[in-house]
N, C-alpha and C positions, 0 to 999 in steps of 0.2 A: 228569510223571513222564519221566526220559529213556529212551530205547530201551535203552540200557546198563543202567539201573536195573532195568528190567522184565525184561530178558534174565536178569540175574543172580537175580532173585525167582523166575522160571520155573525156571532150572537148579536153584535150591535146592529148589524143591518135588520135582522130578523126582529129584534125587539122594537126597534124604530117602527117598523110596519105594524107590529101589533099595536104598539101604542096609538096609532092612528085608526086602528079598527079595520085595516085592509084585510089582512090573513084572517082573522076571525069571521069577517062578513063572507068572503070568498068561500071558506071551506064549509060553513054552515050551508051557503046557499047551493053549493054542489053536492052536498049530502042530501039536501031536500028534494032534488029534483033528478030526474034520469038525465043521462047525457045524450042529447040528440045527435050528436057527432061521433058517437062511441064507434060505429062501424065503418065510418068513412075511410077509405084506403088513401091516405094522403101521401103517400110515397110513390103513388101512381104517376107514370111519365107520360108527356103528351106522346102520340104514336110515332111521330115522323123524326128520324135522326138526321139531323142538318150537319153534324159535326164529323171530325173536329175541325174547328175554325181556328187559324193561327193568329195571334195577337202580333202586335208590333216587334216583340222580341223572340218571337217563335213557341211562346206558351200556347199549349193546345187547348181550347175551350170546348166543353160539352154544349151543344145547342140542340134544341129540340122545338117541334112546332106541331100545330093541330089546327084544323079549319082548312076551308078552300083557299087554295093561293090566290084566287082573283077577288077573294074578299078583301075589305079595307084591313090593314095590319097592324097589330098593337104588339109591341115589344115589351116584355116585363123584366124588371130588373130587380134582383133580391137584394137583402140586406146583408149586415155584417154577421159573419159566422153562419150563415144559413144556405140555402140553396133553392133552385128553380120552384121545387116543390112547396114552397110557401105561397105559390100562386095555384094552387089547386083547384080551389073554387071559381077562379077566374077562367082557366083555360077549358075546364069541364063545363061551365056554365054559359061561356060565350063563344066557342068555337063553331057553333053552328052559324053563326053570322059574321064573325070576324076571323082573320088569320091571326092566330095566336103564337107567338115566337118567344121561347123561353130559353134562358142560359145560365150556366153557372160562372161565377167570376174565378180567375186564377187561385188555385189552392182552396178553393171551395166545392163542395160536392164532388161531382165527376170529372172535372177539369183538372189538368195537370198541376203539380206544384209550379210556382211561378219561377221562370226561367232566370237565374240570377238572383233570386231572391227579392225581386221587385214587388213589393206590396204597398207601393205608395197609391194615394187616391188618383194620381195623375196615371197610373198604370191601369187602375180600374177603368178610368176614363178611356183610355185606348183600347181596353178590352170590348167595351161597349161599341166604340167605333168600328172595330173589325167585325163584331156581329152584324152591324148594320150593313157594312159592305159586302159582307158574305150573303147575307139575305137578299139584298138588292131591290126590295119593295120601296115603292114611292106612290104617295106619301105614307109616312108612319107616326103613330101615336107612341109616345114612350111613356112608360108608368114604373116609376122607381120608389121602393120602399127603404127608407131611412138612409143606410150607406150607399144603396143604389140609387137613391135620389142625388145624393151628393157626387156620384160619378157622372151623373148628366152634368151637373155643373162644371166638374172637372174636364168633361169633353167640350162643353161651352167655352171654357177658358182657352183650351188649345186647337180646337177645331170649329170656330163659331159659324163657320159656312155651313156646317151640317143642320143648324137651325134655321137655315132657309131651304134647303132641300138635302135630305128627305124629310127631316122632321117638321111635321105640321101643327104638333101639340105636345104639350108635357103634363103628366100628373105627379105631383110630389105626394108622397104618402109617408106621414110621421116624419118629417126632416126638417133641416133649417141650412141657411147658408154658412152658419159657422156654429162653434159650440156645440157641435153633434152630442158629446158625451158628457155635457155638465149636467145631465139628469142623474139617472141611477149610477152610471158607470163615473161619471165625473165626480160625484161625492166619494167614491171609494178610492179612486186614483189619488185626490187630494190627500185623503187620509193616509195612503199607504206611501206616498211620495216623499222621499228625505228632502230635508230643507234645502239641499243643494244638488239633489239627484236630477236625473233626466227624464223626459217625458217616456223614453223607451224602458227605463228602469221602473216607472210606475206601472206600466203596461204589463212589465213581467211580473209584477206583484199582484196585479188582478189575474194574469193567468194562473198563478199559482193559488189565488183564493178561488178561481173557477174549479181547478182540479180537486181542492180539497172539499169544496161544496160537492162536487159531483161523485166522490168517493164517499159521502156521507150517506145516511139512509136515503132511500129514494124521495121521501115527502119532503125532505129539508130543501133539496132543489127545486121541487114542485112548489112549494110555499114562497120561496124567494123569488122564482118566476113570476108566480101570480102576483106578488106585491109590487114588483118592480115593472112588469111588462104588459099586464093584462088587465082588462076591466073586470067588474064584478060578475059579469055573466058569461065569462069565458068558460068554453067546455073543458073539462079536464084531459079529454083527450087530446085537444090542441095543445095544451100547456106541456103535456108530457112529450109531444111530438117536437114542440120547437126546443125543448130542453135537450131532448136526443141529438137535435141536429148541431146545437152549440157544443154539446160533449164531443162529437166526432171531428169538430174542426181542427186542424193542425195547430199545434203550439204557435208556431210563427204567425198564424193569423192574428192570435191574442197578443202578441207582443209588437212585432214589426206593423202590423195591418192596425192595431188599436193605437199604435203611438203615432201614425200618421194622422188618424182622424182627430186625435186630441190637438193636435196643433194646425188643423185645418182651418182656413178662412177663405171661403170663396165668394163673400158678399160682392166682391168686384166683377165677378164672372155673370151675376145675375142680369146685367145689362145686356148681355149677348142673345137672351132667351126672349125674343121678340114676339115669338108665336103665342097663341093662347095657352094659358096655364091654370091649371087648377091644382090647390094645395088643400088636401084631405087630411084630417086628423081626428083621431078618437078623442072624446071628451074627457076620457079618464087616461090619456097617455101621460105617463110620469118620465118616460125616457125623453121624448121631446115634447115639452108640453105645448098646449095651444097658443101660447104667447110666442113661442119661437115660430110656428106656422103663420101667425098673424103678421109677425115681422117680415117673413119669406114672401107670402102674398102681396104685401104692400110694397116691397122693393121690385117685384116682377113688373115689367111693363104692361102685360096684360093678364095680370094675376087676379084670381078669385079665391076665396076662401069657403071651404065647407067642412061642417063638424059633424062626426056621427056619434049620435048619442050612446053613452054608456060603454063604448068601444076603447080599448087601451091602445098599445103600440102597434097591434096586428089586425087593424079595422077589416083588412082583405079577407081574414080568417074569422074573426071573433063574430062580425056583422057582415057576412060575405053578401046576402041577398040585397042588404041596404048599399053596400059597397058598389056591386055590380049594377044596381040600378042607376046610380049616380055616374058612374064610369061610363055607361052605354049612352047616358044622356049627353055626356060632354063628348063622347067619341062621335057620336052622329052631327055634332057641330062643326068639328075639325076635320073629319075624314070624309070624302066623297062617297057616296053609295056605290055598291057594285053595279056595273053597266048594264043596263036592261032590267034593273030590279029596285024598286023604291025601298029604301030603308027607313023605318021609323022606330021613334023612342018607345 
C-alpha cells in the first residue's frame, strides 16, 4: 500500500470520528478535568511468578499470581495485542479475597513467540487450558476480555470437559461468539481488502496502517484510540498505556493473529458452556457493540447481560470500581468461600 493511500485511510477514520463528535468531546472533556489515574503504575506485575508454563506445542507462557492460594481462584484472560497488565485494577483490588491468576498469550507480553508460528484462536484456547492445568485450582472463574473471551470459547470447542471441572463460571467482557472484528477493525479491513484478496492480506494492511499511525505524532494514535476503543470519560493515561501495548505487539500478532480472528465463528461452541456466565459490555463499546453481547448472552445456556454505563471496550480499566463490584457479586455466586471464613458481597 502506498503511503498516500495509508494516509487517506487514516484521515478517513479520524474524519469519521470527528463527524460523530467523538474526538471533539473526549479531548475537551480530558482537558477540562484532572486525570485521576495519571499516577497509576499500570505495568506493575502480580508478585508471584508461576511460569514458565508450556503450552501444547512447547511455547512458554508467562504466568503470575496474587492472593492467598487457599482463596477462590479467578483466572484473567487478556485481549488482542495486549497483555496481563490490562487487569491491573482487578488483581490489585481483589487479591485480598481471591486468588488472582494472570498470564500472557503466546507472542504477547512476556511470553515466548509462538512455536511454529501458530497464532490461531485454537492455539490461544490451548494456552488457556495449559495455564489451568498448571495452576491446578478447583473450582475456577474465568474472566476474558475480547479475544481472551473468544479463547475461552475456543477451549470449549476442543476441551468441553473443562467447563465441568475445573471451570465453575465465566465472564465475557467486550466480546462476541463471531464477527469479533466487525467493529473498528472490521470497517478498516473491508476498506483495505482487495476484491479477491485473502483475510491475511487484509490483516497485513491493517498492520501497515497501525505502524503508520504509531509513527505519526503521538496525539494521532491517542485520538484514534479514543474514538474507536474508549468511552468519553476514559483516563488519558489509560488510553496512552493501551496504545503503547498495541505498539509493542509483534507484527505477526497483527497479521496471522488478526486474520484468525476475522474468520472466526465459535457460535457452535457456546452450547458447551453450561456453567453460569455473565456478559459484561461497556455502553459506549464501538469495537464489540452491546448488540453483540446481547446475542452472546442469549446463546449461552445460563447467560446474563450487564452493561456498564459510559464505558468503552475496556470497562475493567475505564470503570474499574463498578466493574470490580459486579465481578465480585458474580464470583461469590459461583465460587465457594474459603473454608472456615464467610465471604460476603
